[in-house]
mmCIF file of the N, C-alpha and C atoms, coordinates in Angstrom:
data_MODEL
# 
_entry.id   MODEL 
# 
loop_
_atom_site.group_PDB 
_atom_site.id 
_atom_site.type_symbol 
_atom_site.label_atom_id 
_atom_site.label_alt_id 
_atom_site.label_comp_id 
_atom_site.label_asym_id 
_atom_site.label_entity_id 
_atom_site.label_seq_id 
_atom_site.pdbx_PDB_ins_code 
_atom_site.Cartn_x 
_atom_site.Cartn_y 
_atom_site.Cartn_z 
_atom_site.occupancy 
_atom_site.B_iso_or_equiv 
_atom_site.pdbx_formal_charge 
_atom_site.auth_seq_id 
_atom_site.auth_comp_id 
_atom_site.auth_asym_id 
_atom_site.auth_atom_id 
_atom_site.pdbx_PDB_model_num 
ATOM 1   N N  . UNK A 1 1  ? 76.511  96.175  114.888 1.00 0.00 ? 1  UNK A N  1 
ATOM 2   C CA . UNK A 1 1  ? 76.944  96.766  113.647 1.00 0.00 ? 1  UNK A CA 1 
ATOM 3   C C  . UNK A 1 1  ? 78.027  95.889  113.017 1.00 0.00 ? 1  UNK A C  1 
ATOM 4   N N  . UNK A 1 2  ? 77.840  95.497  111.787 1.00 0.00 ? 2  UNK A N  1 
ATOM 5   C CA . UNK A 1 2  ? 78.839  94.714  111.060 1.00 0.00 ? 2  UNK A CA 1 
ATOM 6   C C  . UNK A 1 2  ? 79.790  95.637  110.301 1.00 0.00 ? 2  UNK A C  1 
ATOM 7   N N  . UNK A 1 3  ? 81.014  95.186  110.176 1.00 0.00 ? 3  UNK A N  1 
ATOM 8   C CA . UNK A 1 3  ? 82.033  95.898  109.413 1.00 0.00 ? 3  UNK A CA 1 
ATOM 9   C C  . UNK A 1 3  ? 82.173  95.186  108.073 1.00 0.00 ? 3  UNK A C  1 
ATOM 10  N N  . UNK A 1 4  ? 82.219  95.948  106.991 1.00 0.00 ? 4  UNK A N  1 
ATOM 11  C CA . UNK A 1 4  ? 82.469  95.368  105.677 1.00 0.00 ? 4  UNK A CA 1 
ATOM 12  C C  . UNK A 1 4  ? 83.942  94.949  105.643 1.00 0.00 ? 4  UNK A C  1 
ATOM 13  N N  . UNK A 1 5  ? 84.188  93.650  105.738 1.00 0.00 ? 5  UNK A N  1 
ATOM 14  C CA . UNK A 1 5  ? 85.547  93.118  105.860 1.00 0.00 ? 5  UNK A CA 1 
ATOM 15  C C  . UNK A 1 5  ? 86.429  93.484  104.677 1.00 0.00 ? 5  UNK A C  1 
ATOM 16  N N  . UNK A 1 6  ? 85.878  93.425  103.484 1.00 0.00 ? 6  UNK A N  1 
ATOM 17  C CA . UNK A 1 6  ? 86.667  93.720  102.287 1.00 0.00 ? 6  UNK A CA 1 
ATOM 18  C C  . UNK A 1 6  ? 87.083  95.184  102.244 1.00 0.00 ? 6  UNK A C  1 
ATOM 19  N N  . UNK A 1 7  ? 86.132  96.075  102.494 1.00 0.00 ? 7  UNK A N  1 
ATOM 20  C CA . UNK A 1 7  ? 86.453  97.507  102.471 1.00 0.00 ? 7  UNK A CA 1 
ATOM 21  C C  . UNK A 1 7  ? 87.436  97.869  103.580 1.00 0.00 ? 7  UNK A C  1 
ATOM 22  N N  . UNK A 1 8  ? 87.253  97.265  104.751 1.00 0.00 ? 8  UNK A N  1 
ATOM 23  C CA . UNK A 1 8  ? 88.155  97.521  105.866 1.00 0.00 ? 8  UNK A CA 1 
ATOM 24  C C  . UNK A 1 8  ? 89.570  97.035  105.539 1.00 0.00 ? 8  UNK A C  1 
ATOM 25  N N  . UNK A 1 9  ? 89.670  95.878  104.898 1.00 0.00 ? 9  UNK A N  1 
ATOM 26  C CA . UNK A 1 9  ? 90.970  95.342  104.494 1.00 0.00 ? 9  UNK A CA 1 
ATOM 27  C C  . UNK A 1 9  ? 91.658  96.225  103.469 1.00 0.00 ? 9  UNK A C  1 
ATOM 28  N N  . UNK A 1 10 ? 90.901  96.681  102.475 1.00 0.00 ? 10 UNK A N  1 
ATOM 29  C CA . UNK A 1 10 ? 91.479  97.550  101.443 1.00 0.00 ? 10 UNK A CA 1 
ATOM 30  C C  . UNK A 1 10 ? 91.908  98.884  102.053 1.00 0.00 ? 10 UNK A C  1 
ATOM 31  N N  . UNK A 1 11 ? 91.073  99.456  102.916 1.00 0.00 ? 11 UNK A N  1 
ATOM 32  C CA . UNK A 1 11 ? 91.423  100.727 103.558 1.00 0.00 ? 11 UNK A CA 1 
ATOM 33  C C  . UNK A 1 11 ? 92.684  100.587 104.406 1.00 0.00 ? 11 UNK A C  1 
ATOM 34  N N  . UNK A 1 12 ? 92.800  99.490  105.107 1.00 0.00 ? 12 UNK A N  1 
ATOM 35  C CA . UNK A 1 12 ? 93.992  99.254  105.926 1.00 0.00 ? 12 UNK A CA 1 
ATOM 36  C C  . UNK A 1 12 ? 95.228  99.065  105.056 1.00 0.00 ? 12 UNK A C  1 
ATOM 37  N N  . UNK A 1 13 ? 95.082  98.321  103.968 1.00 0.00 ? 13 UNK A N  1 
ATOM 38  C CA . UNK A 1 13 ? 96.198  98.129  103.044 1.00 0.00 ? 13 UNK A CA 1 
ATOM 39  C C  . UNK A 1 13 ? 96.660  99.440  102.431 1.00 0.00 ? 13 UNK A C  1 
ATOM 40  N N  . UNK A 1 14 ? 95.713  100.278 102.044 1.00 0.00 ? 14 UNK A N  1 
ATOM 41  C CA . UNK A 1 14 ? 96.066  101.580 101.473 1.00 0.00 ? 14 UNK A CA 1 
ATOM 42  C C  . UNK A 1 14 ? 96.723  102.484 102.513 1.00 0.00 ? 14 UNK A C  1 
ATOM 43  N N  . UNK A 1 15 ? 96.227  102.450 103.743 1.00 0.00 ? 15 UNK A N  1 
ATOM 44  C CA . UNK A 1 15 ? 96.830  103.245 104.813 1.00 0.00 ? 15 UNK A CA 1 
ATOM 45  C C  . UNK A 1 15 ? 98.269  102.808 105.071 1.00 0.00 ? 15 UNK A C  1 
ATOM 46  N N  . UNK A 1 16 ? 98.500  101.513 105.153 1.00 0.00 ? 16 UNK A N  1 
ATOM 47  C CA . UNK A 1 16 ? 99.861  101.000 105.358 1.00 0.00 ? 16 UNK A CA 1 
ATOM 48  C C  . UNK A 1 16 ? 100.759 101.377 104.190 1.00 0.00 ? 16 UNK A C  1 
ATOM 49  N N  . UNK A 1 17 ? 100.222 101.356 102.979 1.00 0.00 ? 17 UNK A N  1 
ATOM 50  C CA . UNK A 1 17 ? 101.002 101.723 101.791 1.00 0.00 ? 17 UNK A CA 1 
ATOM 51  C C  . UNK A 1 17 ? 101.420 103.192 101.829 1.00 0.00 ? 17 UNK A C  1 
ATOM 52  N N  . UNK A 1 18 ? 100.500 104.053 102.221 1.00 0.00 ? 18 UNK A N  1 
ATOM 53  C CA . UNK A 1 18 ? 100.814 105.476 102.324 1.00 0.00 ? 18 UNK A CA 1 
ATOM 54  C C  . UNK A 1 18 ? 101.896 105.708 103.376 1.00 0.00 ? 18 UNK A C  1 
ATOM 55  N N  . UNK A 1 19 ? 101.752 105.063 104.524 1.00 0.00 ? 19 UNK A N  1 
ATOM 56  C CA . UNK A 1 19 ? 102.759 105.209 105.578 1.00 0.00 ? 19 UNK A CA 1 
ATOM 57  C C  . UNK A 1 19 ? 104.108 104.663 105.127 1.00 0.00 ? 19 UNK A C  1 
ATOM 58  N N  . UNK A 1 20 ? 104.120 103.560 104.392 1.00 0.00 ? 20 UNK A N  1 
ATOM 59  C CA . UNK A 1 20 ? 105.360 102.974 103.877 1.00 0.00 ? 20 UNK A CA 1 
ATOM 60  C C  . UNK A 1 20 ? 106.058 103.940 102.928 1.00 0.00 ? 20 UNK A C  1 
ATOM 61  N N  . UNK A 1 21 ? 105.292 104.568 102.043 1.00 0.00 ? 21 UNK A N  1 
ATOM 62  C CA . UNK A 1 21 ? 105.878 105.518 101.099 1.00 0.00 ? 21 UNK A CA 1 
ATOM 63  C C  . UNK A 1 21 ? 106.433 106.748 101.814 1.00 0.00 ? 21 UNK A C  1 
ATOM 64  N N  . UNK A 1 22 ? 105.710 107.245 102.802 1.00 0.00 ? 22 UNK A N  1 
ATOM 65  C CA . UNK A 1 22 ? 106.196 108.385 103.579 1.00 0.00 ? 22 UNK A CA 1 
ATOM 66  C C  . UNK A 1 22 ? 107.498 108.026 104.285 1.00 0.00 ? 22 UNK A C  1 
ATOM 67  N N  . UNK A 1 23 ? 107.532 106.869 104.896 1.00 0.00 ? 23 UNK A N  1 
ATOM 68  C CA . UNK A 1 23 ? 108.732 106.410 105.592 1.00 0.00 ? 23 UNK A CA 1 
ATOM 69  C C  . UNK A 1 23 ? 109.901 106.257 104.619 1.00 0.00 ? 23 UNK A C  1 
ATOM 70  N N  . UNK A 1 24 ? 109.647 105.693 103.451 1.00 0.00 ? 24 UNK A N  1 
ATOM 71  C CA . UNK A 1 24 ? 110.700 105.504 102.451 1.00 0.00 ? 24 UNK A CA 1 
ATOM 72  C C  . UNK A 1 24 ? 111.268 106.839 101.985 1.00 0.00 ? 24 UNK A C  1 
ATOM 73  N N  . UNK A 1 25 ? 110.408 107.829 101.798 1.00 0.00 ? 25 UNK A N  1 
ATOM 74  C CA . UNK A 1 25 ? 110.870 109.161 101.388 1.00 0.00 ? 25 UNK A CA 1 
ATOM 75  C C  . UNK A 1 25 ? 111.724 109.783 102.495 1.00 0.00 ? 25 UNK A C  1 
ATOM 76  N N  . UNK A 1 26 ? 111.301 109.631 103.741 1.00 0.00 ? 26 UNK A N  1 
ATOM 77  C CA . UNK A 1 26 ? 112.092 110.175 104.851 1.00 0.00 ? 26 UNK A CA 1 
ATOM 78  C C  . UNK A 1 26 ? 113.450 109.489 104.928 1.00 0.00 ? 26 UNK A C  1 
ATOM 79  N N  . UNK A 1 27 ? 113.502 108.186 104.690 1.00 0.00 ? 27 UNK A N  1 
ATOM 80  C CA . UNK A 1 27 ? 114.791 107.475 104.685 1.00 0.00 ? 27 UNK A CA 1 
ATOM 81  C C  . UNK A 1 27 ? 115.688 108.009 103.576 1.00 0.00 ? 27 UNK A C  1 
ATOM 82  N N  . UNK A 1 28 ? 115.113 108.314 102.417 1.00 0.00 ? 28 UNK A N  1 
ATOM 83  C CA . UNK A 1 28 ? 115.905 108.867 101.310 1.00 0.00 ? 28 UNK A CA 1 
ATOM 84  C C  . UNK A 1 28 ? 116.438 110.262 101.642 1.00 0.00 ? 28 UNK A C  1 
ATOM 85  N N  . UNK A 1 29 ? 115.607 111.073 102.307 1.00 0.00 ? 29 UNK A N  1 
ATOM 86  C CA . UNK A 1 29 ? 115.964 112.466 102.589 1.00 0.00 ? 29 UNK A CA 1 
ATOM 87  C C  . UNK A 1 29 ? 116.884 112.588 103.801 1.00 0.00 ? 29 UNK A C  1 
ATOM 88  N N  . UNK A 1 30 ? 116.617 111.807 104.841 1.00 0.00 ? 30 UNK A N  1 
ATOM 89  C CA . UNK A 1 30 ? 117.377 111.916 106.091 1.00 0.00 ? 30 UNK A CA 1 
ATOM 90  C C  . UNK A 1 30 ? 117.746 110.530 106.617 1.00 0.00 ? 30 UNK A C  1 
ATOM 91  N N  . UNK A 1 31 ? 118.657 109.847 105.929 1.00 0.00 ? 31 UNK A N  1 
ATOM 92  C CA . UNK A 1 31 ? 118.965 108.460 106.322 1.00 0.00 ? 31 UNK A CA 1 
ATOM 93  C C  . UNK A 1 31 ? 119.562 108.334 107.724 1.00 0.00 ? 31 UNK A C  1 
ATOM 94  N N  . UNK A 1 32 ? 120.441 109.241 108.129 1.00 0.00 ? 32 UNK A N  1 
ATOM 95  C CA . UNK A 1 32 ? 121.074 109.128 109.448 1.00 0.00 ? 32 UNK A CA 1 
ATOM 96  C C  . UNK A 1 32 ? 120.043 109.291 110.567 1.00 0.00 ? 32 UNK A C  1 
ATOM 97  N N  . UNK A 1 33 ? 119.138 110.253 110.407 1.00 0.00 ? 33 UNK A N  1 
ATOM 98  C CA . UNK A 1 33 ? 118.109 110.464 111.417 1.00 0.00 ? 33 UNK A CA 1 
ATOM 99  C C  . UNK A 1 33 ? 117.205 109.243 111.526 1.00 0.00 ? 33 UNK A C  1 
ATOM 100 N N  . UNK A 1 34 ? 116.803 108.689 110.387 1.00 0.00 ? 34 UNK A N  1 
ATOM 101 C CA . UNK A 1 34 ? 115.914 107.526 110.402 1.00 0.00 ? 34 UNK A CA 1 
ATOM 102 C C  . UNK A 1 34 ? 116.610 106.290 110.968 1.00 0.00 ? 34 UNK A C  1 
ATOM 103 N N  . UNK A 1 35 ? 117.904 106.173 110.738 1.00 0.00 ? 35 UNK A N  1 
ATOM 104 C CA . UNK A 1 35 ? 118.654 105.056 111.314 1.00 0.00 ? 35 UNK A CA 1 
ATOM 105 C C  . UNK A 1 35 ? 118.650 105.162 112.833 1.00 0.00 ? 35 UNK A C  1 
ATOM 106 N N  . UNK A 1 36 ? 118.810 106.371 113.338 1.00 0.00 ? 36 UNK A N  1 
ATOM 107 C CA . UNK A 1 36 ? 118.772 106.594 114.780 1.00 0.00 ? 36 UNK A CA 1 
ATOM 108 C C  . UNK A 1 36 ? 117.381 106.321 115.346 1.00 0.00 ? 36 UNK A C  1 
ATOM 109 N N  . UNK A 1 37 ? 116.351 106.801 114.665 1.00 0.00 ? 37 UNK A N  1 
ATOM 110 C CA . UNK A 1 37 ? 114.968 106.584 115.117 1.00 0.00 ? 37 UNK A CA 1 
ATOM 111 C C  . UNK A 1 37 ? 114.634 105.092 115.113 1.00 0.00 ? 37 UNK A C  1 
ATOM 112 N N  . UNK A 1 38 ? 115.033 104.388 114.057 1.00 0.00 ? 38 UNK A N  1 
ATOM 113 C CA . UNK A 1 38 ? 114.783 102.951 113.967 1.00 0.00 ? 38 UNK A CA 1 
ATOM 114 C C  . UNK A 1 38 ? 115.477 102.216 115.109 1.00 0.00 ? 38 UNK A C  1 
ATOM 115 N N  . UNK A 1 39 ? 116.711 102.590 115.396 1.00 0.00 ? 39 UNK A N  1 
ATOM 116 C CA . UNK A 1 39 ? 117.433 101.984 116.509 1.00 0.00 ? 39 UNK A CA 1 
ATOM 117 C C  . UNK A 1 39 ? 116.745 102.231 117.833 1.00 0.00 ? 39 UNK A C  1 
ATOM 118 N N  . UNK A 1 40 ? 116.269 103.465 118.023 1.00 0.00 ? 40 UNK A N  1 
ATOM 119 C CA . UNK A 1 40 ? 115.558 103.790 119.265 1.00 0.00 ? 40 UNK A CA 1 
ATOM 120 C C  . UNK A 1 40 ? 114.273 102.970 119.392 1.00 0.00 ? 40 UNK A C  1 
ATOM 121 N N  . UNK A 1 41 ? 113.557 102.803 118.299 1.00 0.00 ? 41 UNK A N  1 
ATOM 122 C CA . UNK A 1 41 ? 112.300 102.047 118.336 1.00 0.00 ? 41 UNK A CA 1 
ATOM 123 C C  . UNK A 1 41 ? 112.533 100.577 118.635 1.00 0.00 ? 41 UNK A C  1 
ATOM 124 N N  . UNK A 1 42 ? 113.682 100.050 118.234 1.00 0.00 ? 42 UNK A N  1 
ATOM 125 C CA . UNK A 1 42 ? 113.971 98.630  118.428 1.00 0.00 ? 42 UNK A CA 1 
ATOM 126 C C  . UNK A 1 42 ? 114.914 98.387  119.608 1.00 0.00 ? 42 UNK A C  1 
ATOM 127 N N  . UNK A 1 43 ? 115.254 99.456  120.342 1.00 0.00 ? 43 UNK A N  1 
ATOM 128 C CA . UNK A 1 43 ? 116.154 99.365  121.497 1.00 0.00 ? 43 UNK A CA 1 
ATOM 129 C C  . UNK A 1 43 ? 117.508 98.781  121.093 1.00 0.00 ? 43 UNK A C  1 
ATOM 130 N N  . UNK A 1 44 ? 118.011 99.241  119.950 1.00 0.00 ? 44 UNK A N  1 
ATOM 131 C CA . UNK A 1 44 ? 119.289 98.759  119.436 1.00 0.00 ? 44 UNK A CA 1 
ATOM 132 C C  . UNK A 1 44 ? 120.104 99.945  118.927 1.00 0.00 ? 44 UNK A C  1 
ATOM 133 N N  . UNK A 1 45 ? 121.371 99.707  118.670 1.00 0.00 ? 45 UNK A N  1 
ATOM 134 C CA . UNK A 1 45 ? 122.234 100.730 118.084 1.00 0.00 ? 45 UNK A CA 1 
ATOM 135 C C  . UNK A 1 45 ? 122.520 100.377 116.628 1.00 0.00 ? 45 UNK A C  1 
ATOM 136 N N  . UNK A 1 46 ? 122.031 101.184 115.711 1.00 0.00 ? 46 UNK A N  1 
ATOM 137 C CA . UNK A 1 46 ? 122.252 100.957 114.289 1.00 0.00 ? 46 UNK A CA 1 
ATOM 138 C C  . UNK A 1 46 ? 123.199 101.994 113.687 1.00 0.00 ? 46 UNK A C  1 
ATOM 139 N N  . UNK A 1 47 ? 123.864 102.798 114.515 1.00 0.00 ? 47 UNK A N  1 
ATOM 140 C CA . UNK A 1 47 ? 124.675 103.910 114.017 1.00 0.00 ? 47 UNK A CA 1 
ATOM 141 C C  . UNK A 1 47 ? 125.779 103.461 113.062 1.00 0.00 ? 47 UNK A C  1 
ATOM 142 N N  . UNK A 1 48 ? 126.344 102.287 113.250 1.00 0.00 ? 48 UNK A N  1 
ATOM 143 C CA . UNK A 1 48 ? 127.415 101.812 112.385 1.00 0.00 ? 48 UNK A CA 1 
ATOM 144 C C  . UNK A 1 48 ? 126.921 101.197 111.089 1.00 0.00 ? 48 UNK A C  1 
ATOM 145 N N  . UNK A 1 49 ? 125.634 101.117 110.924 1.00 0.00 ? 49 UNK A N  1 
ATOM 146 C CA . UNK A 1 49 ? 125.066 100.498 109.727 1.00 0.00 ? 49 UNK A CA 1 
ATOM 147 C C  . UNK A 1 49 ? 124.583 101.580 108.769 1.00 0.00 ? 49 UNK A C  1 
ATOM 148 N N  . UNK A 1 50 ? 124.077 101.177 107.651 1.00 0.00 ? 50 UNK A N  1 
ATOM 149 C CA . UNK A 1 50 ? 123.525 102.119 106.683 1.00 0.00 ? 50 UNK A CA 1 
ATOM 150 C C  . UNK A 1 50 ? 122.337 101.513 105.966 1.00 0.00 ? 50 UNK A C  1 
ATOM 151 N N  . UNK A 1 51 ? 121.640 102.348 105.215 1.00 0.00 ? 51 UNK A N  1 
ATOM 152 C CA . UNK A 1 51 ? 120.480 101.892 104.454 1.00 0.00 ? 51 UNK A CA 1 
ATOM 153 C C  . UNK A 1 51 ? 120.921 101.469 103.063 1.00 0.00 ? 51 UNK A C  1 
ATOM 154 N N  . UNK A 1 52 ? 120.269 100.498 102.509 1.00 0.00 ? 52 UNK A N  1 
ATOM 155 C CA . UNK A 1 52 ? 120.451 100.097 101.121 1.00 0.00 ? 52 UNK A CA 1 
ATOM 156 C C  . UNK A 1 52 ? 119.065 100.151 100.474 1.00 0.00 ? 52 UNK A C  1 
ATOM 157 N N  . UNK A 1 53 ? 118.603 101.349 100.203 1.00 0.00 ? 53 UNK A N  1 
ATOM 158 C CA . UNK A 1 53 ? 117.250 101.573 99.722  1.00 0.00 ? 53 UNK A CA 1 
ATOM 159 C C  . UNK A 1 53 ? 117.254 101.649 98.202  1.00 0.00 ? 53 UNK A C  1 
ATOM 160 N N  . UNK A 1 54 ? 116.505 100.743 97.568  1.00 0.00 ? 54 UNK A N  1 
ATOM 161 C CA . UNK A 1 54 ? 116.383 100.738 96.111  1.00 0.00 ? 54 UNK A CA 1 
ATOM 162 C C  . UNK A 1 54 ? 114.909 100.875 95.732  1.00 0.00 ? 54 UNK A C  1 
ATOM 163 N N  . UNK A 1 55 ? 114.656 101.274 94.519  1.00 0.00 ? 55 UNK A N  1 
ATOM 164 C CA . UNK A 1 55 ? 113.284 101.381 94.041  1.00 0.00 ? 55 UNK A CA 1 
ATOM 165 C C  . UNK A 1 55 ? 112.605 100.020 94.072  1.00 0.00 ? 55 UNK A C  1 
ATOM 166 N N  . UNK A 1 56 ? 113.329 98.981  93.697  1.00 0.00 ? 56 UNK A N  1 
ATOM 167 C CA . UNK A 1 56 ? 112.797 97.615  93.739  1.00 0.00 ? 56 UNK A CA 1 
ATOM 168 C C  . UNK A 1 56 ? 112.400 97.239  95.168  1.00 0.00 ? 56 UNK A C  1 
ATOM 169 N N  . UNK A 1 57 ? 113.271 97.553  96.137  1.00 0.00 ? 57 UNK A N  1 
ATOM 170 C CA . UNK A 1 57 ? 112.990 97.250  97.534  1.00 0.00 ? 57 UNK A CA 1 
ATOM 171 C C  . UNK A 1 57 ? 111.779 98.011  98.053  1.00 0.00 ? 57 UNK A C  1 
ATOM 172 N N  . UNK A 1 58 ? 111.653 99.263  97.663  1.00 0.00 ? 58 UNK A N  1 
ATOM 173 C CA . UNK A 1 58 ? 110.499 100.061 98.071  1.00 0.00 ? 58 UNK A CA 1 
ATOM 174 C C  . UNK A 1 58 ? 109.213 99.453  97.507  1.00 0.00 ? 58 UNK A C  1 
ATOM 175 N N  . UNK A 1 59 ? 109.256 99.036  96.247  1.00 0.00 ? 59 UNK A N  1 
ATOM 176 C CA . UNK A 1 59 ? 108.068 98.432  95.618  1.00 0.00 ? 59 UNK A CA 1 
ATOM 177 C C  . UNK A 1 59 ? 107.692 97.099  96.262  1.00 0.00 ? 59 UNK A C  1 
ATOM 178 N N  . UNK A 1 60 ? 108.675 96.259  96.532  1.00 0.00 ? 60 UNK A N  1 
ATOM 179 C CA . UNK A 1 60 ? 108.402 94.976  97.185  1.00 0.00 ? 60 UNK A CA 1 
ATOM 180 C C  . UNK A 1 60 ? 107.844 95.211  98.595  1.00 0.00 ? 60 UNK A C  1 
ATOM 181 N N  . UNK A 1 61 ? 108.435 96.135  99.331  1.00 0.00 ? 61 UNK A N  1 
ATOM 182 C CA . UNK A 1 61 ? 107.936 96.465  100.659 1.00 0.00 ? 61 UNK A CA 1 
ATOM 183 C C  . UNK A 1 61 ? 106.520 97.015  100.610 1.00 0.00 ? 61 UNK A C  1 
ATOM 184 N N  . UNK A 1 62 ? 106.236 97.827  99.604  1.00 0.00 ? 62 UNK A N  1 
ATOM 185 C CA . UNK A 1 62 ? 104.899 98.396  99.436  1.00 0.00 ? 62 UNK A CA 1 
ATOM 186 C C  . UNK A 1 62 ? 103.866 97.296  99.217  1.00 0.00 ? 62 UNK A C  1 
ATOM 187 N N  . UNK A 1 63 ? 104.181 96.361  98.353  1.00 0.00 ? 63 UNK A N  1 
ATOM 188 C CA . UNK A 1 63 ? 103.271 95.240  98.081  1.00 0.00 ? 63 UNK A CA 1 
ATOM 189 C C  . UNK A 1 63 ? 103.094 94.379  99.337  1.00 0.00 ? 63 UNK A C  1 
ATOM 190 N N  . UNK A 1 64 ? 104.199 94.103  100.012 1.00 0.00 ? 64 UNK A N  1 
ATOM 191 C CA . UNK A 1 64 ? 104.139 93.258  101.214 1.00 0.00 ? 64 UNK A CA 1 
ATOM 192 C C  . UNK A 1 64 ? 103.318 93.921  102.315 1.00 0.00 ? 64 UNK A C  1 
ATOM 193 N N  . UNK A 1 65 ? 103.545 95.199  102.582 1.00 0.00 ? 65 UNK A N  1 
ATOM 194 C CA . UNK A 1 65 ? 102.791 95.882  103.624 1.00 0.00 ? 65 UNK A CA 1 
ATOM 195 C C  . UNK A 1 65 ? 101.315 95.987  103.274 1.00 0.00 ? 65 UNK A C  1 
ATOM 196 N N  . UNK A 1 66 ? 101.009 96.238  101.994 1.00 0.00 ? 66 UNK A N  1 
ATOM 197 C CA . UNK A 1 66 ? 99.606  96.290  101.575 1.00 0.00 ? 66 UNK A CA 1 
ATOM 198 C C  . UNK A 1 66 ? 98.936  94.942  101.853 1.00 0.00 ? 66 UNK A C  1 
ATOM 199 N N  . UNK A 1 67 ? 99.612  93.864  101.468 1.00 0.00 ? 67 UNK A N  1 
ATOM 200 C CA . UNK A 1 67 ? 99.033  92.525  101.629 1.00 0.00 ? 67 UNK A CA 1 
ATOM 201 C C  . UNK A 1 67 ? 98.877  92.156  103.105 1.00 0.00 ? 67 UNK A C  1 
ATOM 202 N N  . UNK A 1 68 ? 99.916  92.356  103.884 1.00 0.00 ? 68 UNK A N  1 
ATOM 203 C CA . UNK A 1 68 ? 99.856  91.976  105.304 1.00 0.00 ? 68 UNK A CA 1 
ATOM 204 C C  . UNK A 1 68 ? 98.807  92.804  106.048 1.00 0.00 ? 68 UNK A C  1 
ATOM 205 N N  . UNK A 1 69 ? 98.806  94.107  105.821 1.00 0.00 ? 69 UNK A N  1 
ATOM 206 C CA . UNK A 1 69 ? 97.821  94.964  106.504 1.00 0.00 ? 69 UNK A CA 1 
ATOM 207 C C  . UNK A 1 69 ? 96.407  94.653  106.032 1.00 0.00 ? 69 UNK A C  1 
ATOM 208 N N  . UNK A 1 70 ? 96.244  94.449  104.736 1.00 0.00 ? 70 UNK A N  1 
ATOM 209 C CA . UNK A 1 70 ? 94.913  94.161  104.199 1.00 0.00 ? 70 UNK A CA 1 
ATOM 210 C C  . UNK A 1 70 ? 94.351  92.845  104.696 1.00 0.00 ? 70 UNK A C  1 
ATOM 211 N N  . UNK A 1 71 ? 95.158  91.803  104.662 1.00 0.00 ? 71 UNK A N  1 
ATOM 212 C CA . UNK A 1 71 ? 94.705  90.483  105.123 1.00 0.00 ? 71 UNK A CA 1 
ATOM 213 C C  . UNK A 1 71 ? 94.445  90.505  106.628 1.00 0.00 ? 71 UNK A C  1 
ATOM 214 N N  . UNK A 1 72 ? 95.323  91.160  107.384 1.00 0.00 ? 72 UNK A N  1 
ATOM 215 C CA . UNK A 1 72 ? 95.138  91.238  108.838 1.00 0.00 ? 72 UNK A CA 1 
ATOM 216 C C  . UNK A 1 72 ? 93.849  91.977  109.189 1.00 0.00 ? 72 UNK A C  1 
ATOM 217 N N  . UNK A 1 73 ? 93.594  93.093  108.512 1.00 0.00 ? 73 UNK A N  1 
ATOM 218 C CA . UNK A 1 73 ? 92.380  93.867  108.796 1.00 0.00 ? 73 UNK A CA 1 
ATOM 219 C C  . UNK A 1 73 ? 91.132  93.107  108.356 1.00 0.00 ? 73 UNK A C  1 
ATOM 220 N N  . UNK A 1 74 ? 91.214  92.433  107.218 1.00 0.00 ? 74 UNK A N  1 
ATOM 221 C CA . UNK A 1 74 ? 90.079  91.625  106.754 1.00 0.00 ? 74 UNK A CA 1 
ATOM 222 C C  . UNK A 1 74 ? 89.761  90.540  107.785 1.00 0.00 ? 74 UNK A C  1 
ATOM 223 N N  . UNK A 1 75 ? 90.801  89.859  108.282 1.00 0.00 ? 75 UNK A N  1 
ATOM 224 C CA . UNK A 1 75 ? 90.611  88.808  109.285 1.00 0.00 ? 75 UNK A CA 1 
ATOM 225 C C  . UNK A 1 75 ? 90.034  89.391  110.576 1.00 0.00 ? 75 UNK A C  1 
ATOM 226 N N  . UNK A 1 76 ? 90.551  90.516  111.009 1.00 0.00 ? 76 UNK A N  1 
ATOM 227 C CA . UNK A 1 76 ? 90.045  91.170  112.209 1.00 0.00 ? 76 UNK A CA 1 
ATOM 228 C C  . UNK A 1 76 ? 88.558  91.501  112.067 1.00 0.00 ? 76 UNK A C  1 
ATOM 229 N N  . UNK A 1 77 ? 88.172  92.091  110.942 1.00 0.00 ? 77 UNK A N  1 
ATOM 230 C CA . UNK A 1 77 ? 86.761  92.450  110.725 1.00 0.00 ? 77 UNK A CA 1 
ATOM 231 C C  . UNK A 1 77 ? 85.883  91.208  110.628 1.00 0.00 ? 77 UNK A C  1 
ATOM 232 N N  . UNK A 1 78 ? 86.389  90.167  109.976 1.00 0.00 ? 78 UNK A N  1 
ATOM 233 C CA . UNK A 1 78 ? 85.622  88.926  109.858 1.00 0.00 ? 78 UNK A CA 1 
ATOM 234 C C  . UNK A 1 78 ? 85.371  88.306  111.229 1.00 0.00 ? 78 UNK A C  1 
ATOM 235 N N  . UNK A 1 79 ? 86.403  88.238  112.050 1.00 0.00 ? 79 UNK A N  1 
ATOM 236 C CA . UNK A 1 79 ? 86.242  87.679  113.397 1.00 0.00 ? 79 UNK A CA 1 
ATOM 237 C C  . UNK A 1 79 ? 85.304  88.557  114.216 1.00 0.00 ? 79 UNK A C  1 
ATOM 238 N N  . UNK A 1 80 ? 85.467  89.870  114.113 1.00 0.00 ? 80 UNK A N  1 
ATOM 239 C CA . UNK A 1 80 ? 84.586  90.797  114.849 1.00 0.00 ? 80 UNK A CA 1 
ATOM 240 C C  . UNK A 1 80 ? 83.128  90.569  114.465 1.00 0.00 ? 80 UNK A C  1 
ATOM 241 N N  . UNK A 1 81 ? 82.857  90.428  113.170 1.00 0.00 ? 81 UNK A N  1 
ATOM 242 C CA . UNK A 1 81 ? 81.479  90.202  112.705 1.00 0.00 ? 81 UNK A CA 1 
ATOM 243 C C  . UNK A 1 81 ? 80.913  88.880  113.211 1.00 0.00 ? 81 UNK A C  1 
ATOM 244 N N  . UNK A 1 82 ? 81.750  87.857  113.303 1.00 0.00 ? 82 UNK A N  1 
ATOM 245 C CA . UNK A 1 82 ? 81.304  86.540  113.779 1.00 0.00 ? 82 UNK A CA 1 
ATOM 246 C C  . UNK A 1 82 ? 80.972  86.562  115.278 1.00 0.00 ? 82 UNK A C  1 
ATOM 247 N N  . UNK A 1 83 ? 81.631  87.428  116.021 1.00 0.00 ? 83 UNK A N  1 
ATOM 248 C CA . UNK A 1 83 ? 81.423  87.500  117.471 1.00 0.00 ? 83 UNK A CA 1 
ATOM 249 C C  . UNK A 1 83 ? 80.127  88.211  117.846 1.00 0.00 ? 83 UNK A C  1 
ATOM 250 N N  . UNK A 1 84 ? 79.485  88.808  116.889 1.00 0.00 ? 84 UNK A N  1 
ATOM 251 C CA . UNK A 1 84 ? 78.241  89.552  117.197 1.00 0.00 ? 84 UNK A CA 1 
ATOM 252 C C  . UNK A 1 84 ? 77.045  88.652  117.173 1.00 0.00 ? 84 UNK A C  1 
# 
């Protein structure tokens, strides 16, 4: 079975974009909790730091995550199809 690389890439990019927006909203609503969660995920202490979340930063991050996830998924599907 072949995977449509383009559709898989777009679906992955859209999924990453949705997750990015959800994460950004949570950071806006509960910054201290998210700082703690981020520190736990990276095995670091971020308690003394803070977020500098701007609309511009959210938009740039959204574009970057869409592109990275989309290209990565497209490449994954392309390689998978070639291996068959």
